[in-house]
C-alpha positions in Angstrom: -10.8 15.9 -12.1 -8.3 18.8 -11.2 -6.0 19.3 -14.0 -4.0 22.6 -13.0 -0.5 22.7 -11.6 2.6 20.4 -11.8 3.0 17.5 -10.1 6.1 16.9 -8.0 7.4 13.7 -6.8 9.5 13.5 -3.7 10.5 11.2 -0.8 8.5 11.7 2.1 9.8 13.3 5.3 9.0 12.4 8.9 6.9 15.7 9.2 4.7 14.2 6.5 3.5 11.4 8.8 0.0 12.7 9.0 -0.4 12.9 5.0 1.2 9.5 4.7 -1.2 7.9 7.4 -4.3 9.6 5.4 -3.4 8.5 2.0 -2.6 5.0 3.4 -5.8 5.1 4.7 -7.4 5.9 1.6 -5.5 2.9 0.0 -6.8 0.7 2.5 -10.4 0.8 1.7 -11.4 1.1 5.4 -8.9 -2.0 6.7 -5.8 0.2 7.6 -8.1 2.5 9.9 -9.7 -0.6 11.5 -6.3 -2.2 12.5 -5.4 1.1 13.8 -8.4 1.7 15.7 -7.6 -1.6 17.4 -4.2 0.0 18.8 -5.9 3.3 19.7 -5.7 4.4 23.4 -6.6 7.5 25.5 -9.2 8.4 23.1 -7.1 8.3 19.8 -8.8 8.4 16.5 -7.5 5.6 14.0 -5.6 8.4 11.8 -3.8 9.5 14.9 -2.7 5.9 15.5 -1.5 5.6 11.7 0.4 9.0 11.9 2.3 7.8 15.0 3.2 4.6 13.2 4.2 6.5 10.1 6.6 8.5 12.1 8.7 5.4 12.9 12.1 4.8 11.3 12.3 1.0 12.0 9.2 -0.3 10.5 8.1 -1.2 7.0 5.1 1.2 7.6 7.2 4.1 7.9 7.9 7.6 6.4 11.1 6.3 5.0 9.5 3.9 2.7 7.1 6.4 1.4 6.7 8.7 -1.7 4.7 11.5 -2.1 2.9 13.2 -5.3 2.5 16.9 -4.7 0.3 19.6 -6.4 0.4 23.2 -5.1 2.1 22.2 -1.9 -0.8 19.6 -1.1 0.1 15.7 -0.8 -2.4 14.2 -3.6 -0.8 10.8 -4.0 1.3 8.2 -2.0 3.2 5.2 -2.9 4.7 3.0 0.1 6.7 0.3 -0.5 9.8 -2.3 0.3 11.3 -5.4 -0.3 9.4 -8.0 1.6 11.5 -10.1 4.0 11.4 -14.0 4.1 8.9 -15.2 6.6 10.8 -16.6 9.6 10.1 -19.9 11.2 7.3 -18.5 13.7 5.3 -17.2 10.7 2.4 -19.6 10.9 1.9 -19.1 14.5 2.3 -15.2 13.9 -0.3 -15.3 11.2 -3.1 -16.9 13.3 -2.4 -14.2 15.8 -3.3 -11.6 13.3 -6.9 -9.8 13.0 -8.6 -12.5 10.6 -9.3 -9.6 7.9 -5.5 -9.4 7.6 -4.5 -13.0 7.4 -5.2 -13.6 3.9 -2.9 -10.8 2.9 0.0 -11.6 4.9 -0.4 -15.2 3.6 0.0 -13.9 0.2 2.8 -11.8 1.1 4.7 -14.7 2.4 4.6 -16.2 -1.3 6.8 -13.4 -2.6 9.6 -12.8 -0.6 12.6 -10.6 -2.0 9.8 -8.7 -4.0 9.4 -4.9 -3.7 5.9 -4.9 -2.3 3.6 -2.1 -3.0 1.8 -2.0 0.3 -0.2 1.3 -0.5 -0.6 3.1 -3.7 -3.5 6.2 -3.6 -4.4 9.2 -5.4 -6.8 11.5 -4.0 -10.0 11.1 -5.8 -10.0 14.7 -7.3 -6.8 14.2 -8.9 -7.3 10.9 -10.3 -7.1 10.7 -14.3 -3.8 12.9 -14.5 -1.5 10.0 -14.8 -0.3 10.3 -11.1 -1.1 6.6 -10.3 0.9 5.6 -13.5 3.7 7.7 -12.3 3.9 6.3 -9.0 3.9 2.8 -10.5 6.7 3.8 -12.5 8.4 4.9 -9.5 7.8 1.4 -7.7 9.9 0.0 -10.6 13.0 2.4 -10.0 12.8 1.9 -6.4 12.7 -1.8 -6.8 15.9 -1.6 -9.1 17.6 0.4 -6.5 16.8 -2.2 -4.0 18.3 -4.7 -6.5 15.4 -6.9 -6.9 13.7 -7.7 -10.2 10.1 -8.1 -9.6 7.2 -5.9 -7.7 4.5 -7.2 -6.0 1.1 -5.8 -4.8 -2.2 -7.2 -3.5 -5.8 -5.9 -5.0 -9.1 -6.8 -4.5 -10.5 -8.8 -7.6 -13.6 -6.5 -7.3 -11.5 -3.3 -7.4 -11.7 -3.4 -11.2 -10.1 0.3 -11.7 -7.0 -0.9 -9.8 -6.9 -4.1 -11.4 -6.8 -2.5 -14.6 -4.4 0.0 -14.1 -1.7 -2.7 -12.8 -2.4 -4.9 -15.6 -2.2 -2.1 -18.3 1.5 -1.7 -16.5 2.4 -5.1 -16.9 1.1 -7.2 -13.7 -0.2 -10.5 -13.8 -2.0 -12.6 -11.2 0.2 -15.1 -9.4 -2.2 -16.5 -6.6 -5.4 -15.3 -5.1 -7.0 -15.9 -1.6 -10.5 -15.8 -0.5 -11.3 -12.2 1.3 -12.3 -12.2 4.7 -15.9 -10.3 5.0 -15.8 -7.6 7.5 -17.8 -4.3 7.9 -14.6 -2.2 7.4 -14.2 -2.9 3.9 -16.9 -2.8 0.9 -15.5 -6.1 -1.0 -16.0 -9.9 -1.3 -14.3 -12.4 -3.4 -10.8 -12.7 -3.7 -7.4 -11.0 -3.1 -5.2 -11.2 -5.8 -1.5 -11.1 -5.7 -0.1 -9.5 -8.8 3.6 -9.5 -9.7 5.5 -7.6 -12.5 8.9 -8.9 -13.7 11.5 -6.2 -14.3 14.1 -8.1 -16.7 
C-alpha cells in the first residue's frame, strides 16, 4: 500500500482515454478486455480498442462520464457512471444479440432505469487501503444528485467479497441477483448482485 502523496479527484479529459480504459479493465476482472477483443481489428490489442471507445463523446462508456483519482500525476482510481436509460421496445431482442457473458449484467441494468449506475469503480492494487474507493463512492452520490436522481446502482459478483463489503458499508443493499455466465475471461462463479443505494 502506497500512503505518500495527496490524492486529487478530477473529471477525466479526452486525453485521459488510455487511463480510463486501463482502470476500467481492472474493474471488469477480464470481461471488458474480452469484449474489446471481439471488436479488435488490424492487430489491435484489447486496451487499444478500449481507449478508442473511451475517446468517444456520445456514449455511456466515455471520458465524459469518468472521474479520476490522481497521485503524483498518476491515475490511480476511476469512477465511471451515468444515468441508466429506460430499456426500449427492442431490448429483449437486443439482449439476445449480446455476448452471453454480458447478458446477465444488462438484464439487471434494465431493472433500475433512472438510477445513477456505477459501471466501473477501480483503484490500483498498490493504492488500496487509502480510502480512495470510499471517496469515489462519495463522488458517485454527488454526481447522482447533480443528475437529479435519488438512487445509485452497481453490479458486483457475489464472490467478490471485498467489493461487496465496501458497497454494503456505504449503504448499498442487494435488490436482485442473476446467475453469472461462467467464462474463461473472468474468475467468478455464482451470482451477480444488483445493489442500490437510496439517497433520500
